[in-house]
C-alpha positions as CSV (number, residue, x, y, z in Angstrom):
1,M,0.0,0.0,0.0
2,R,1.2,3.5,-0.7
3,L,1.4,5.3,2.6
4,V,2.4,8.5,4.3
5,F,3.9,8.0,7.7
6,M,3.5,10.6,10.4
7,G,5.4,10.3,13.7
8,T,8.1,12.0,15.8
9,P,9.4,10.3,19.0
10,D,11.1,7.0,19.8
11,F,7.7,5.4,20.2
12,S,7.0,5.8,16.5
13,V,10.2,4.3,15.2
14,P,9.3,0.6,15.5
15,V,6.1,1.3,13.6
16,L,8.0,2.8,10.7
17,D,10.4,-0.1,10.6
18,A,7.5,-2.6,10.6
19,L,5.7,-0.9,7.7
20,V,8.9,-0.9,5.6
21,E,9.6,-4.5,6.5
22,A,6.0,-5.5,5.5
23,G,6.7,-4.1,2.1
24,H,4.6,-1.0,2.1
25,E,5.6,2.0,-0.1
26,I,6.4,5.0,2.1
27,A,5.7,8.0,-0.1
28,A,7.0,10.4,2.6
29,V,7.6,10.6,6.3
30,Y,6.2,13.6,8.2
31,T,7.8,14.5,11.5
32,Q,8.3,17.5,13.8
33,P,11.0,19.9,12.8
34,P,14.5,19.6,14.5
35,R,14.6,21.1,18.0
36,P,17.4,22.6,20.1
37,A,18.8,19.9,22.4
38,G,21.8,19.0,24.5
39,R,24.3,21.3,26.1
40,G,25.0,23.2,22.9
41,K,21.3,23.6,22.1
42,K,22.0,22.7,18.5
43,D,19.0,21.6,16.4
44,R,18.5,17.9,16.7
45,P,16.3,15.8,14.3
46,S,13.6,13.7,15.8
47,P,14.1,10.0,16.2
48,V,11.7,9.4,13.3
49,Q,13.6,11.7,11.0
50,S,16.9,10.1,11.9
51,R,15.5,6.6,11.2
52,A,13.7,7.6,8.0
53,E,16.9,9.2,6.6
54,A,18.8,6.0,7.4
55,L,16.2,4.1,5.5
56,G,16.5,6.4,2.5
57,L,13.0,7.8,2.8
58,T,11.8,11.3,1.9
59,V,11.3,13.4,5.1
60,R,9.2,16.5,5.5
61,H,9.0,18.5,8.7
62,P,6.6,21.4,8.3
63,A,5.9,23.5,11.3
64,S,2.2,23.5,10.5
65,L,-0.2,21.8,8.1
66,K,-2.7,24.6,8.1
67,S,-1.5,26.4,4.9
68,P,-3.0,25.6,1.5
69,E,0.5,25.0,0.2
70,A,1.3,22.3,2.9
71,Q,-2.1,20.6,2.3
72,A,-1.5,20.6,-1.5
73,D,1.9,19.1,-1.0
74,F,0.4,16.4,1.1
75,A,-2.4,15.6,-1.3
76,A,0.0,15.5,-4.2
77,L,1.6,12.4,-2.7
78,Q,-1.6,10.5,-3.5
79,P,-1.4,8.1,-0.5
80,E,-3.9,5.3,-0.1
81,A,-3.6,5.8,3.7
82,A,-1.7,7.8,6.3
83,V,-0.4,6.0,9.4
84,V,-0.1,8.4,12.4
85,V,1.6,7.7,15.7
86,A,2.6,10.3,18.2
87,Y,3.1,12.9,15.4
88,G,2.5,16.0,17.6
89,L,0.5,18.2,15.2
90,L,-3.3,18.4,14.8
91,L,-4.3,17.3,11.3
92,P,-6.7,19.7,9.5
93,Q,-9.7,18.2,7.8
94,A,-8.0,18.7,4.4
95,I,-5.2,16.4,5.5
96,L,-7.6,13.8,7.0
97,D,-9.6,13.8,3.8
98,A,-6.6,13.5,1.4
99,P,-5.7,9.7,1.7
100,A,-8.1,7.5,-0.3
101,R,-8.6,5.2,2.7
102,G,-8.2,7.8,5.5
103,C,-5.7,8.4,8.3
104,L,-5.1,5.6,10.8
105,N,-3.8,6.4,14.2
106,I,-2.1,4.1,16.7
107,H,-3.1,5.2,20.2
108,A,-1.5,3.7,23.3
109,S,-4.6,3.1,25.4
110,L,-7.9,1.2,25.4
111,L,-10.1,3.9,24.0
112,P,-12.2,5.7,25.0
113,R,-10.1,5.6,28.2
114,W,-7.1,7.9,28.2
115,R,-7.7,10.0,25.1
116,G,-5.0,12.6,24.8
117,A,-1.3,13.3,25.3
118,A,-0.1,11.0,28.1
119,P,-2.0,7.7,28.1
120,I,0.8,5.5,29.3
121,H,1.7,7.6,32.2
122,R,-1.9,8.1,33.3
123,A,-2.8,4.4,33.1
124,I,0.0,3.5,35.5
125,M,-0.7,6.4,37.8
126,A,-4.4,5.5,38.0
127,G,-3.6,1.9,38.9
128,D,-5.2,0.4,35.7
129,A,-4.8,-3.3,35.6
130,K,-4.8,-3.4,31.7
131,T,-4.0,-1.1,28.8
132,G,-3.2,-1.7,25.2
133,V,-3.2,-0.2,21.7
134,C,-6.0,0.8,19.4
135,I,-5.9,1.4,15.6
136,M,-8.4,4.2,15.1
137,Q,-9.8,5.9,12.1
138,M,-9.0,9.6,12.6
139,E,-11.5,12.4,12.6
140,A,-11.5,16.0,13.7
141,G,-12.0,15.3,17.5
142,L,-9.3,14.4,19.9
143,D,-8.9,10.6,19.7
144,T,-12.7,10.2,19.1
145,G,-12.7,8.2,15.9
146,P,-14.0,4.6,15.5
147,V,-11.7,1.8,16.5
148,L,-10.7,-0.7,13.8
149,L,-8.6,-3.0,15.9
150,R,-7.8,-3.3,19.6
151,R,-5.1,-5.2,21.5
152,E,-4.9,-5.6,25.3
153,T,-2.1,-6.3,27.7
154,D,-1.8,-6.5,31.5
155,I,0.2,-3.8,33.3
156,G,2.9,-5.4,35.5
157,A,3.1,-4.7,39.3
158,T,6.5,-3.0,39.0
159,E,6.3,-1.8,35.4
160,T,7.3,1.8,34.7
161,T,6.2,4.1,31.9
162,A,9.5,3.3,30.1
163,D,8.8,-0.4,30.3
164,L,5.3,-0.1,29.1
165,H,6.2,2.4,26.4
166,D,8.5,-0.1,24.7
167,R,6.0,-2.9,24.9
168,L,3.1,-0.9,23.5
169,S,5.3,0.5,20.7
170,A,6.0,-3.1,19.6
171,M,2.3,-4.0,20.0
172,G,1.3,-1.0,17.9
173,A,3.8,-1.9,15.1
174,K,2.4,-5.4,14.9
175,A,-1.2,-4.2,15.1
176,I,-1.0,-1.7,12.3
177,V,0.6,-4.2,9.9
178,E,-2.2,-6.6,10.7
179,A,-4.8,-3.8,10.3
180,L,-3.5,-2.7,6.9
181,A,-3.4,-6.4,5.7
182,T,-7.1,-6.9,6.6
183,L,-8.4,-3.4,6.1
184,D,-11.2,-4.5,3.8
185,T,-12.6,-6.8,6.5
186,L,-12.3,-4.6,9.6
187,I,-15.5,-3.0,10.8
188,P,-15.1,0.4,12.5
189,A,-16.5,0.3,16.0
190,P,-17.7,3.7,17.3
191,Q,-16.3,4.6,20.7
192,P,-18.9,4.4,23.5
193,E,-19.9,7.6,25.3
194,E,-19.4,6.1,28.7
195,G,-15.9,5.6,30.1
196,V,-14.3,8.6,28.4
197,T,-11.2,9.9,30.3
198,Y,-8.5,12.3,29.2
199,A,-4.8,11.8,29.7
200,Q,-3.6,15.3,30.4
201,K,0.0,16.2,29.6
202,I,2.2,15.5,32.6
203,D,3.2,18.6,34.5
204,K,6.4,18.8,36.5
205,S,4.4,19.9,39.5
206,E,3.1,16.4,39.8
207,A,6.6,14.9,40.4
208,R,7.4,15.8,44.0
209,I,6.6,12.9,46.3
210,D,4.3,13.6,49.3
211,W,5.2,10.8,51.7
212,H,1.9,11.3,53.6
213,R,0.0,9.7,50.7
214,P,-0.7,6.0,50.7
215,A,2.1,3.8,49.6
216,V,0.0,2.4,46.7
217,E,-0.4,6.0,45.3
218,I,3.3,6.8,45.7
219,D,4.4,3.6,44.0
220,R,2.1,4.4,41.0
221,Q,3.5,8.0,40.9
222,I,7.1,6.8,40.9
223,R,6.5,4.2,38.2
224,G,4.2,6.4,36.1
225,L,6.7,9.3,36.0
226,S,9.7,7.1,35.2
227,P,11.8,8.1,33.4
228,F,10.4,11.6,32.8
229,P,10.0,13.9,34.6
230,G,10.8,11.5,37.5
231,A,9.2,11.5,40.9
232,W,11.6,13.1,43.4
233,F,12.3,13.9,47.0
234,D,14.8,16.1,48.8
235,L,17.8,14.7,50.7
236,D,19.9,17.3,52.5
237,G,19.2,19.9,49.9
238,T,19.8,17.6,47.0
239,R,17.0,16.5,44.6
240,I,16.8,12.7,44.3
241,K,14.7,11.2,41.5
242,V,13.1,7.8,42.1
243,L,12.8,5.8,38.9
244,G,11.7,2.4,40.2
245,S,9.8,1.1,43.2
246,R,7.6,-1.6,44.6
247,L,5.1,-1.9,47.4
248,A,6.6,-3.2,50.7
249,R,5.4,-3.8,54.3
250,G,6.2,-1.5,57.1
251,D,5.0,1.4,59.2
252,G,6.5,4.6,60.5
253,T,6.5,8.3,60.2
254,P,5.8,9.3,56.6
255,G,9.2,9.8,54.8
256,E,11.1,7.7,57.4
257,V,13.8,5.3,56.1
258,L,12.9,2.0,57.7
259,D,15.9,-0.1,56.9
260,T,19.1,-0.3,54.8
261,D,17.1,-1.7,51.8
262,L,15.5,1.8,51.4
263,R,12.1,0.9,52.5
264,I,10.3,4.2,53.1
265,A,7.3,4.7,55.3
266,C,4.3,6.4,53.7
267,G,0.9,7.7,55.0
268,T,-0.2,4.0,55.0
269,G,2.2,1.2,54.2
270,A,5.7,1.5,52.6
271,V,7.5,1.5,49.3
272,Q,10.9,0.1,48.5
273,L,13.0,2.2,46.3
274,N,14.7,0.3,43.5
275,R,16.4,2.8,41.2
276,L,17.4,6.4,42.0
277,Q,19.2,9.3,40.4
278,R,21.0,12.3,41.9
279,A,20.7,15.6,40.1
280,G,23.3,15.7,37.3
281,K,24.3,12.0,37.8
282,A,23.5,8.7,36.1
283,A,20.7,6.5,37.5
284,Q,21.8,3.8,39.9
285,D,20.2,0.7,41.4
286,A,19.4,1.0,45.1
287,Q,22.4,-1.1,46.2
288,T,24.8,1.2,44.4
289,F,23.1,4.4,45.4
290,K,22.9,3.7,49.1
291,S,26.6,2.8,49.3
292,G,27.4,6.3,48.2
293,A,24.5,8.2,49.8
294,R,24.7,6.3,53.2
295,I,21.1,6.9,54.1
296,A,20.8,5.5,57.6
297,P,17.6,4.0,59.0
298,G,15.6,6.7,60.8
299,T,16.5,9.3,58.2
300,R,13.5,11.5,57.2
301,L,13.2,12.2,53.5
302,N,11.6,15.5,52.7
303,G,8.5,15.7,50.5
304,D,5.6,18.0,50.4
């Protein structure tokens, strides 16, 4: 099938690879423009742009698709379909209408739950038992289109957003190849009006740990915000990010270090910290971190 691919971050790259491997013709790859990054703040191409160029594909990165010129350039590609995954720009109706068989979006949730920007983070932070990917026919609304194909998976008890991100990316790549191969037989299923939730973009203000909250909520916060922006606490004036945790037994004053295994008392219950990162340093497992930090039992970690 002649396709236009539209994606930007690492999550999108396995999908592009799968489409190429399946033999589809990629007429062009659309991605976000290069952005300043790193210490030198030099423009850095998106992961999709880097991969597309390595594959020898035509890359376009318009800042907007609203102009008649941008829309005409897109339509001139004469795609049978567009595959969209974490692209980052809203698609005007003229773009949605241009492909003969529409625009298909890969969304990392079980729609209509967690429409919007941060479905993986929000699913973990809310304590969802399951998530998945949906192949959706795009329309003007925010993730409101009918679902063509749905694949579910359990969320592991210690799984972080980084872990789930990689699994769902691979699931989405497999699902879109399947959907394109059986497109004539798939029946679009309108999303139900009940059960709609919105995955608001993660704000850094959500990252500071309040040890007075129940352990189950803190554990979800830590795992849901790993690796970015990273839930954190203060230790002697130094910000420490926590990138991995699990629920543990124990009672004490909220924020109290209960033992040398970094079990921390919460409002109810406790969490064990598995992976930590000092500001400006590399992430470390708990064993390595505590040998340098020397956090003694009885220490109080500062949160809200």
